[in-house]
BAKOLGU-864619 format. One record per residue (C-alpha): x negated, y, z. Coordinates in steps of 0.02 Angstrom, whole numbers, padded with zeros to 5 digits, always signed. Each point is the difference from the previous one (the first is absolute). Example, Ala and Ser with C-alpha at 12.3 -4.5 7.8 and 13.67 -1.06 7.14 Angstrom:
REM residues 2
-00615-00225+00390;-00069+00172-00033;
//
This chain:
REM residues 397
+00000+00000+00000;-00141+00121+00048;-00099-00037-00159;+00154+00036-00104;+00021+00171+00083;-00185+00042-00028;+00012-00051-00182;+00151+00109-00031;-00087+00147+00085;-00156-00016-00111;+00109-00012-00154;+00085+00163+00048;-00167+00086+00023;-00061-00055-00171;+00161+00056-00084;-00013+00170+00086;-00180+00021-00058;+00043-00040-00179;+00147+00121+00000;-00116+00138+00066;-00128-00031-00140;-00135-00068+00115;-00114-00150-00022;-00035-00151+00106;-00171-00082-00003;-00181+00016+00051;-00024+00167-00089;+00150+00090+00072;+00111+00016+00151;+00183-00038+00018;+00107+00152-00036;-00145+00105-00070;+00077+00159-00073;-00136+00016-00134;+00055-00081-00164;-00127-00125-00064;-00078+00036-00171;+00012-00139-00125;-00154-00065-00091;+00062+00082-00161;+00018+00169+00086;-00175-00010+00075;-00073-00037-00171;+00096+00138-00088;-00110+00080-00135;-00058+00177+00034;+00017-00015+00188;-00150+00089+00083;-00053-00080+00161;-00046+00121+00139;-00177-00011+00068;-00015-00130+00137;-00007+00069+00174;-00080-00088+00145;+00090+00001+00168;-00052+00142+00114;-00053-00019+00182;+00180+00018+00059;+00065-00129-00122;+00071+00128-00121;-00062+00029-00179;-00169+00086-00015;-00048+00132-00129;-00080-00061-00163;-00189-00028+00006;-00107+00157-00013;-00115+00030-00151;-00154-00111+00018;-00161+00065-00085;-00075-00175+00000;+00150-00068-00095;-00017+00144-00124;-00183-00040-00032;+00040-00184-00028;+00141+00040-00121;-00107+00123-00099;-00134-00134-00018;+00128-00125-00063;+00074+00125-00123;-00173+00051-00062;-00045-00179-00043;+00172-00032-00077;-00008+00152-00115;-00187+00028-00028;-00080-00169+00036;+00007-00064-00180;-00078+00161-00067;-00137-00010+00131;-00042-00180-00047;-00015+00046-00184;-00107+00152+00036;-00111-00084+00130;-00019-00163-00095;+00039-00093+00161;+00132-00011+00135;-00018+00130+00140;-00089-00075+00150;+00067+00123+00131;+00172+00069+00040;+00045+00175-00059;-00067+00147+00100;+00151+00100+00059;-00013+00173+00076;+00155+00090+00063;-00055+00180-00024;+00151+00081+00085;+00164-00042+00085;+00151+00103+00049;+00024+00052+00181;+00132-00134+00028;-00104-00133-00088;+00132-00038-00131;-00096+00070-00151;-00177-00040-00056;-00119+00037-00142;-00170-00074-00037;-00118-00096-00113;-00037-00181-00040;-00146-00081-00092;-00043-00178-00051;-00186-00028+00041;-00114-00047-00145;-00098-00165+00015;-00187+00020+00026;-00040-00068-00174;+00101+00132-00094;-00040+00181-00040;+00182+00037-00043;+00091+00152+00067;+00112-00045+00150;+00186-00022-00035;+00089+00134+00103;+00172+00074+00031;+00094+00123+00109;+00148-00059+00104;+00151+00087+00075;+00110-00083+00131;+00160+00031+00098;+00068-00097+00150;+00185-00029-00032;+00127-00123+00069;-00131-00091+00099;-00126-00027-00139;-00134+00088-00104;+00043+00059-00176;-00166+00017-00096;-00050+00059-00173;-00169+00001-00087;-00053+00139-00119;+00061-00032-00176;+00163-00081+00055;+00176+00071+00013;+00007-00032+00188;-00154+00110+00029;+00075+00145-00098;+00166-00015+00091;-00082-00002+00171;-00106+00153-00044;+00158+00095-00048;+00079-00038+00170;-00156+00022+00106;+00015+00134+00137;-00088+00165-00036;-00086-00015+00169;-00092-00153-00067;-00034+00057-00179;+00025+00167-00087;+00104+00012-00158;-00155+00052-00098;-00098-00154+00054;+00147-00116-00032;+00017+00075-00174;-00184-00032-00038;+00015-00182+00055;+00159-00024-00101;-00091+00063-00156;-00143-00120+00037;+00121-00145+00023;+00100+00041-00157;-00145+00031-00121;+00007-00121-00146;-00148-00080-00088;+00035+00104-00156;+00014+00160+00101;-00162-00034+00093;-00096-00035-00161;+00066+00162-00077;-00058+00098+00152;-00178-00067-00006;-00029-00003-00188;+00055+00179-00031;+00168-00035-00084;+00083+00090+00145;-00063+00137+00112;-00086-00091+00142;-00079+00049+00164;-00165+00070-00066;-00103-00139+00080;-00187+00012+00022;-00124-00136+00049;-00011-00027+00190;-00158+00098+00037;-00068+00178-00013;+00032+00083-00167;-00161+00011-00101;-00088-00138+00097;-00057-00163-00079;+00040-00172+00074;-00027-00178-00057;+00148-00098-00071;+00026-00187+00022;+00142-00095-00080;+00048-00177-00037;+00135-00131+00005;+00027-00054+00182;-00073-00175+00029;+00145-00121-00018;+00115+00143-00048;+00112+00026-00151;-00094-00024-00162;-00024+00140-00125;-00011+00146+00123;-00181+00059-00002;+00050+00154+00099;+00092-00107+00127;-00133+00043+00128;-00061+00180-00021;-00116+00078+00128;-00114+00151+00017;-00153+00032+00108;-00136+00128+00026;-00014+00186+00032;+00035+00061+00175;+00122-00143+00032;+00149+00115+00031;+00161-00067-00075;+00120+00136-00058;+00183-00010-00047;+00021-00008-00189;+00154+00110+00008;+00121+00085+00118;+00123-00113+00090;+00043-00090+00161;-00126-00112+00089;+00037-00173+00072;-00108-00137+00075;+00010-00189-00021;-00091-00122+00115;-00062+00151+00099;-00094-00020+00163;-00057+00110+00144;-00173+00019-00077;+00072+00094-00149;-00017-00140-00129;+00145-00028-00121;+00065-00015-00175;+00060+00177-00035;+00143+00044-00118;+00046+00173-00061;+00175+00012-00076;+00001+00141-00127;+00141+00115-00051;+00046-00102-00155;+00021-00162+00099;-00166-00071-00059;-00121-00049+00139;-00189-00018+00011;-00081-00122+00121;-00172+00002+00081;-00070-00159+00079;-00150-00034+00113;+00019+00176+00068;-00063+00043+00174;+00015+00156+00107;+00177+00033-00062;+00065+00165+00075;+00118-00021+00147;+00151+00068-00092;+00178-00056+00026;+00053-00119-00138;+00094+00102-00129;-00105+00157+00027;-00028+00108-00153;-00177+00007-00070;-00064+00105-00144;-00100-00048-00153;-00183-00015+00050;+00038-00013+00187;-00111-00123+00095;+00089-00163+00044;-00148-00102+00063;-00171-00067-00046;-00059-00147-00105;-00027-00161+00097;-00014-00188-00006;+00138-00042+00125;+00144-00112-00054;+00150+00037+00113;+00117-00083-00127;-00122-00141-00042;-00090-00036-00163;-00175-00031-00066;-00147+00089+00080;-00069+00155-00088;-00187+00010-00035;-00006+00184+00050;+00113+00135+00074;+00132+00039-00130;+00182+00047-00026;+00117-00117-00094;+00115+00106-00109;+00169-00047-00073;+00169+00066-00058;+00168-00063+00065;+00187+00019-00014;+00136-00070+00114;-00015-00184-00042;-00171-00025-00079;-00167+00064-00062;-00004+00115-00151;-00127-00057-00132;-00148+00118-00020;-00014-00032-00187;+00034+00168-00084;+00002+00098+00165;-00070+00177-00012;-00085+00047+00163;-00135+00129+00037;-00027+00043-00183;-00025-00182-00052;+00110-00132-00081;-00018-00176+00070;+00005-00142-00126;+00013-00189+00002;-00061-00106-00146;+00046-00183-00024;-00143-00055-00114;-00122+00009+00079;+00088+00016+00167;-00054+00172+00056;+00058+00150+00101;-00076+00172-00022;+00031+00188+00006;-00010+00113-00151;+00006+00183-00044;-00008+00036-00184;-00144-00104-00065;-00078-00020+00173;+00029-00166+00086;-00049-00064+00172;-00017-00185+00039;+00014-00077+00174;-00161+00039+00092;-00018+00167-00090;+00012+00176+00070;+00161+00098-00015;+00024+00187+00031;+00161+00059+00080;+00060+00140-00115;+00147+00042+00112;+00183+00012-00052;-00033+00034-00184;+00066-00090-00155;-00101-00140-00075;-00053+00111-00147;-00090-00057-00154;-00149+00114+00025;-00141-00058+00114;-00037+00083+00167;-00113+00154-00014;-00144-00060+00110;-00036-00186-00014;-00119-00075+00125;-00148-00090-00075;+00027-00187-00008;-00087-00140-00090;-00014+00072-00178;+00091-00106-00128;-00081-00043-00165;+00049+00165-00079;-00085+00094+00142;+00158+00092+00054;+00034-00024+00187;+00166-00078+00041;+00063-00029-00177;+00062-00166-00064;-00127-00109-00086;+00025-00050-00180;+00128-00137-00016;+00115+00071+00134;-00085-00075+00154;+00036+00116+00148;-00144+00089+00082;-00034-00057+00179;+00007+00178+00067;+00069+00165-00055;+00070+00159+00074;
//
């Protein structure tokens, strides 16, 4: 009799729960007023799940996790390898042996915005230029949103970045750098479009030695793939006006230096030491000192036989070929047969190992410079002129 009464009571409870819309089972309580979501409703397309919250000390929901700089660094490294790793392997001729060097140059006061640089170190056997990029990041909905220069995400983040973190003028310069196309960059450096009036990276009128060659293990057919200069007083000067940034920088003042020019084209300077302690993004003028030649390798790479500066051109996603570039009164050329890189001005030509005068921000005119330095006289006895048969002279000014 008692068991019958208990059974009828339980049946009434179950019926009441079902009428109220509750559930009975291990995951719910009898008479729960919260309607249960079906599997189909939970999997409804377009539904955005809120960030998970961990219980607070009192048992209630805690606030979403705060921005974590270590997580940002890890994510930038992952994104750098995802987007630039293949290019680095082709350029270096080998897989990178170290993780990317990430430097967060500045963050907003609340830690939710960040801007910085990232570089994939070059293996010790390669003389290639390091693969580098800028990054912009925003902490939103419990995670980091990150974009690398050259991508749409980077441009979008720059447009929304607080003015307290980056001025509109600087953001505009970086957007031009990120958006510059290969065709646009070539037109800027070969004279088809008005460029930035670039000079060679040392004192105007002085003569330095030029070295050039395909990076060991690097992409074939680029004899100017590794261009460097050495000599003189060792002071490295900015080739043109622009904004200065460091990659792989350290407390001792060693870094790969980039100057982003007004057009969006950038020049890079590697193995530089004694870099001025300027805030990244500071404006520098043409001919302003940005360091001294050195042998240090903060971004990795093959050892240099003497203090020098590695020189290159870049746009948002890649290097800009030097073939046809007009810089410091000279036009740089690459020849396939024989594989050769050299500088020319009119009928004067300078091979790797030769001496090159910085003529300043002047066009690469057809007429020779007015005061050539004496070099090894060619067969015709005229210093610095090409030998018969078109072989470039080893030195000319």
